[in-house]
Residue, then its C-alpha position, 0 to 999 in steps of 0.5 A: m828922261s831926265t839925265d840930271t846926276t847931280i846929288h842932292p844932299l839930305c836935310p839934316g832936320c827930316k832927311t829928306s831931298a834938298i835942291r841948291w840955294g845959292k852960295d853963303s858969304k864964304g862962297f860955300q854952296r847953299y841948300r834949301c829942303r823940299s819938304c820943311g823950307t830949311t836951308f843949310a850949307n856943306r861947309p868943310a869942317n874947320p880944324l881950329g873951331n871958331h877960330r878965324l886964323p887963316m891954317n898957314k898962319a896958325l900952323l906957323v904960330l905952332n911950328l914956333l912954339v913947338e921949336g921953342m920960340s916963346i909966345r910973344g917972340a912967336e906974336r912979333v914974328s907971326s904978327v899974332h896977338r899973343d891972346t890969339i896965340c894962347m886961344l890957339l894953343r888951349t884948341v890944339g891942346d884940347k884936340c890933342e888931349r881928346t886923340m891921346a885918351e882916344l888912341v892910347k889906352d891900357v898901356e902898361v908902363q915898365d920904364v919912367e925917364m925924368d929930367e931936370i925939368w920935370s922936378 
């Protein structure tokens, strides 16, 4: 009797069991479907999308910007190009906008406070 307790993932195409099939270029386990032959890998989701910037470097840049540093100042401190910083800002801003749209709904506004930065 087999004592193999390994849980094999399901193929994203045909939803049948897959077997281990080496590793990809980043070291993640690859699998191959037994019925359709498709190969796939279980990679963790990347919150930065397609950015190749390491997470600790992205967090550094975002923290600098939140603290009021300019984009060029953050570029000098973090050694990340300003175009990359702008793309990162766009990605994070879009994700924040989607999160706010999902979480904040039907909120009645009673008081609005504005300062000179909005005028």
